[in-house]
N, C-alpha and C positions, 0 to 999 in steps of 0.2 A: 811712549804713549802720551797723547795730548791730554790737556786738562779736561777737555770735554769727554774724551773716551774714558778717562779715569773716573770722572763723575758719574757717567752712565753705568760703568761697571760697579762702582760703589753703591749706587741706588739699587741696581738689579740684585746684587748679592744680598743687600739688606732685606729686600722683599722676599727673596727665596728663603733666607734663614728664618724670617718672622713667620712665613706661611708654613714652615716645617713644624710649628707648634712649640718651638723653644720659647721659654719665658722671655719677655721683652728685654729685661735687664741683661740677661746673659747673651741674647741675640745681638744687642748693640755692642756689648763688650767683645764678643767673639769677632764680629765684623771689623771693629776698630783694631783689634790685635792682629788679625790676618793682614790687613793693609799696612800696619806698622812693620810687620815682618818683611813684606815684599817691596814696599815703596818708601820706607823711611830708614834712616841709619840704624844699625843694630843697637847702638847705645840707647835709642829711644825706648826700647823694651824695658830697660832698667828703671824708667820713670813712670811706668804704668801705675804702680801702687801709690807713688807720691802724687801724681796728678789727680787720681781719684780721691785720695784723702784730702788734698788741699781744696778741691772743689766742694767737698761735703763739709768742710770745716767752717763754712760761712756762719757767722753769728745769726744771720737772718734765718737760715735753714734750721737753726736750733728750735725755732718756734713750731715747726711742723709736728714732731712727735708730741709736743705739749698740747697743741690744739687737737691732735688725734686722741690723746688721753682724755681731754675734756669731752669730746664727742662720744667716745666709748663709754665714759661714765654715765652720760645722760641716755645714750641709746640702748645700753644694756641693762638699764634699770627700768622702772615703770614710768619714768618721767615723760617719755614720748607719748605713751598711751594716755596719761592724765592730761597732758597739754592738748592732745587731739580731742578728747571727750569734752573738755571745757569749751574749746572753740566751736565744736558741734552744737553744744547746748545753747550757746549764745547766738548762733546764727541760724537756728533751725527755722525761724519764721520767714527768712528770705527765700524766694524761689531759687532752688539750687543751692541753698545755704549749706548743705552737707558738703557739696563739692567745693564751695568757697572756703569752708572751714578747713578742708584738707589742704587747699592751696596756702592759706594763711599759716596753718600749722607747719607745713613744709618750710615756709619762709622763716618762721621763728626758729624752728629746729635747725635749719641750715645755718642761721646766724650764730647758733651756739656750737654747732658741730664742725662746720667748715668742710663737710664731706658730702658729696652727692649720693654715693651708694649707702652711706650710713643713714642719711635722711630717708631715702626710699625704703630701706629695711625697717627702720624704727616706726615711721608713720604708716607705711603700707601694711605692715602686719596687723595693725588695728583698723586702718582706714578702709582698705579694700573689702574685707568681710562686712564691715558696717554698711558701706555704700551698696554692696550687692544685696544685703539683707533688706535694705530699704528701697530696692527696685532699680538702682542704677545698673545699666547694662555692663557686662564684664569688661568690654573694651574701653568704655567711657571711664569706669572706675580705675582701670589700670593706667590709662592715659593721664589722668589727673595726677596720680602719685608719681609716675615716671617723669612727667614734666615738672611737677613741683620739686622733685628731688634735684633737678638740675640747678636750682637756685643755690645749692650748696657750694658751687664754685664761683658764684657771682657776688653774693652777699658776704660782707666781712664777718668773721675772719676766714677768707678763702685760701686754702692751701695752694690752689692753682695760681691765684694772684700773687702769693708770696714768691713763687718760682718765677713768674713773669717779672716781678719787680727786680729780682736778682739778675735775670737774663738781660733786661732792658736798662738796668742801672737807673731806675726811677724811684721816686719816693713811695714807700709802701703805704704810708699814711694817706697820701693823696689818692693812691690807687684804690685803697679801701673805700674812701669817701666817694670816689667816682663810681663805684659799683652800686651805691645805694639807690640813686635815682633810676637807673635802668632796671635794677631789681624790683623796685616798686612798680615800674611800668609793666614788667612782665607779670607781676602779681595781678595787676589790674586787667591785663589782657586775658590771662588764664581764667580769672574770676568771671569776666564778661562772657567768655565762651562757655564756662560751666553753667551759667544762668541760661544762656541760649539753648544749649543742648538739653538741659534739664526740661525746659519748656517743651521742646520737641518730643522727648520721651514721655513726658507726663501727658501731653495731648494724645499720643498714640495709645497710652494705657487707658485714658478716659474714653477714647473712641471704642476700644475693644470692650470695655466694661458696658458701655451703652448698647453696643451691637449684640453681644452674646452673653453678657454677664460675667466675662472673664475677670477674676480678681487679680489685682496687682499690688505689690508692696508699696508703690508710690501713693496709693490711695488710703493707706492706713498707718501713716507715720506716727510715732510716739511724740507727744509734746511735753517738754520739760517744764516743770513749774519754776517760779521765781526762786523758791527755796532751794530746789535742786541745783539751779544755776550758781547761786552764791555758795553752796556747799562745795562746789568744785574749785573755787578760786584759791583757797589757801594752799593747795598743792602746786598750783601753777605760778603764783606770785614769786616764790623764791627764785625760780629760774628766769623770770622776767627781770628781777632785780640783779641776778647774776649777769645777764646780757647787758643791762644798762651800766652796771658797774665796770665790767671789762671794757666796754666801748668808751666809757667816760675816762678811764685810766689811760687808754691809748690816745684818744683824740684830745684829751685835756693836757697832754704832755707830761703826765705823771709817771709814765712807764714806757719803755721801749716795746716793740712788738714781741720780743722774746720774753721780757718780763711780764707782759700782759698775758701771754700764753700760759706761762707758769702760774700766774695768779688765777686765771680762769680754771686751769686744771685742778689746783688745790681747792678752790671754792666749790667746784663741781663735786669733788670727792667728799668734801665736808657736807654738802647739801644732801647727796644721796645717802650718806651715813645717818644724818639727822632726820630726814624726811621719810626715807624708805628703809632704814635699818640695814643698809648695805655697808658693813664694816668688817665682817669676819673674813678670814683668809679665803674660805671657799666661795664667798660672794664676790670678792675682789679679783680672784684668779681669772675668770673669763674676761674681765675688763682689761687687766694687764696683759693677758695673752693676745687679745685682739689688738691692743695698742702696739705691742712689740711686733706682731705679724705685719700689720699694715705699715708701720713706720719703717721696718726693715725692707719691705717691698719697695716703698717709695724712695728711700735713701739709696737703695741699690740701682733703681732706675735713674735717679738723679746723677749718681756718680758715673754710671756707664754712659748715660746720654752726654754728659759733659766730656768724657773721654772721646766719645764718638764725634762730638763737635770739634774737639781739639784736633783730631786726625783730619777732619774735613778742612779745617782752617790751614793746617800745616801743608796739606796737599793742594791748597788754593782752590778747593772745590766750592766752598761757600762764597769766597770772594768772587769767583768767576760766575757763579749763579746770580749773585747780587748784581754784578756788572751786566750780565746778560739781560736781567729785568730792566736795568737802567737804559741799556742800549736799545731797548724796544721803543724808547722815547714816547712812552705812554703819558698822557696828561694825568693829573692827580687822581681823578676819580676812576678812570679805567685801570690805573695801576692798583688802586685800593681794591677794586672789584676782582682783578686777577689774583691778588694775594689772598683775599678772603675765599675765593673759589678753590684755591690750592689748599687752604686750611680745611674746607669742607671735604675735599677728596681725601685728605690725610685722616680726617675724622672717621672715614669708612673703616679704617684699619687700626688706628692708634688712639690711645687714651690722651687726654689733655696734657698730662705731664710730659710725655714723650714729644708731643707736637711742639710745645713751647721750647723745650731744651734743644730739639733738633733744628728748628726753623728760625729761632731768634737771630742767630748770626747772619742768616741769609736775608730775612725779611726787614729787619729794623733799619739797616743803613739806607736803603733806597726810600723807605717811608719817611725817615727823618730828613733826607735830602729833598724830598718833595714837599716838606713843610707841614707834615701831619704831626699832631700832638701824640706822643707815645703813650701818655696816660689814656687819652681818648681811644687810641687804637687798641690798647690793652683790654678795654671794656668790650669793644666790638669783637675782638678775637675771642674773648671769653664766651660771649653769647654764641658765636659760631661754633665753638667747641662744645658748648652745651647742646647744640643741635646734634653733634656727633654722639652724644650720650644716649640719644633716644631714636636714632635712625639706624637701620641695618646697614652692613652686615654685622658690625660689632655691637653697637648700642648697649653699653654696659648696663644702663638702667633697665633696659628691656629684660636682660637676663636676671637681674636682681628681682624684678617683678615676677618672672617665671618661677624663681626659687621660693617666693613667699606665697604665690598663688598658682601652683602647678596645674590646676584644673582649667585655667583660662588658656585657650588655644593661642599659640604664638601669633597666628594671623590676626586674631582679635586684638592682641596687645599692640601689634604694629599699626593696624588701622586706627586704634584708639589714640596713638601718639602723633600720627601725621598732622592733624589739625594744629597741634601745639608747635610742631616744627614750622608750620606756616606762620604762626603768631610770632615766633622768634625772628623769622625773616622780616616781618613787619616792624618789629622792635629795632632791628639793625637799620632798616631804612629810616625810621623816625630819628634815631640817634645820629645818623649820618646827616640828615637834613637839619636837625636841631641839636648841635653838639652840647648845648647848655644842659641837656638832660643829664649828661654825665659830668660836665665840667663845672656847673654852677656851684654845687656844694663844696668841692675841694677849693675852688677859687674864693668862695665866700669865707670858708673856715680858715684857710691857710695862706690866702693871698695869691 
């Protein structure tokens, strides 16, 4: 069997197994094991456990469960709700201020949690009912939270970026810094759309009221007093200090990413104990259970994905695919466009973790040969994978939204997120034309 035939069979079997409903980690491991049995020496089966363990034993990957613990501590306490209410109170006088508050709150929470589904769940559970109560259409409210949640894999500390740094063998500190500028760009684009859509919906509500006296929640919003605004700050400031402290320790060179993750997890537990009284065993149990469940799932996907990649490499599938892309003799930008399009298609079916670990051996060599900065490409790839979190058929954030707002029709959720997908595409184009959006900060801070 030729390498091309072997590669096509490998891809076809992988798709069949994944569409069978088997969990991703076990699907990848099963496919890798079957191809090892039939196409690799028998002795290779003895190395499965060793390969999986060695790949997961990376010191950089140690930070993943610690960042998950920090996010669970914040997300499973009332910290997300308080952060949201404070942002809402301070931005209420801006047209669409409630939508902007949700975008900013998602960004801040994402920077503390590092997880997109956690951000959607924590902020959406408070944000969506509040926006709907104040007149926002269900699809608009769902779209804001689903899109805001995607910032969890772009703004540091991003678990997805940790995995990319391992796969691409690039500096995690530089990659984290490179995500800040594009993250702020997306926050600005999402906020601008929130203002524009709010004005449209408000104009329709006003017109209906003038025409037939139809009342609308847009026309009777509660205004917070200055006293109420300042009363909300004490519960938010500790978590802002936590964010600044953790980022300062990382970028100031005082701690490694793993040490920073541990510091953030411990401080988050101390804060929820002191601010919210979450310290008893029954209070901590859901936090620890969520951490163990999500960490185990991610580490199993990581281990099996790397075994999957090892088999691809041994059978020369990944090398042949990379060579095939190179042999197309595409110029730099068509090559980049073709690769990003492939990532978009993969995003229809796979989560970001699997996309990175499965495609890095194929995509990165030709990109590096074409002269692209792998830090810069990591940011672009992350944004494209963010799009995959909010577009069908998989769209993980879409289903998170459905779980916290089951009465919103799925069609409304999808229509609500589509404008944000287009805004992410605009961001990709801007970062491609102006690479300094991503690279200026890491270059200025780290040379």
